[in-house]
C-alpha positions, 0 to 999 in steps of 0.5 A, spaced: 669 752 699 670 758 695 665 761 691 659 758 695 654 762 699 655 760 707 648 761 708 644 759 702 649 754 699 649 757 692 654 756 688 656 757 680 652 753 675 654 751 668 650 754 662 651 756 655 653 763 651 648 763 645 650 768 640 645 771 635 647 766 630 645 761 635 653 758 636 653 755 643 659 756 648 660 754 655 660 759 661 659 759 668 654 763 672 657 765 679 653 767 685 653 775 687 658 773 693 660 778 698 665 777 704 661 781 710 662 782 717 656 780 722 655 781 729 652 776 733 649 778 739 647 771 742 655 769 741 657 776 743 662 776 737 663 778 730 664 773 724 666 774 717 661 770 712 662 769 704 654 771 703 650 772 696 645 778 696 640 773 697 643 770 703 644 777 706 636 778 705 635 772 709 639 775 714 636 781 714 629 778 715 631 772 720 637 774 724 644 772 723 644 767 729 638 763 726 641 763 719 647 760 722 643 755 725 639 753 719 645 753 715 649 748 720 643 744 720 642 743 712 650 742 712 652 748 708 656 752 714 
């Protein structure tokens, strides 16, 4: 499960590099992932998550425990 956000499920997608001469070569757009340690007060423990910057904004808004529950319901985590 490398290069996949554990909260949002974002992963690498494929696209093209397009030159000025309109030549196209394949490339990957990778998510902005960070390995971060979060404290979960409901479980009274620290956990490590690989989250994208967008996933961190979700955690700041909703709380880490609620995000973990929603991710496990969606089958991401």
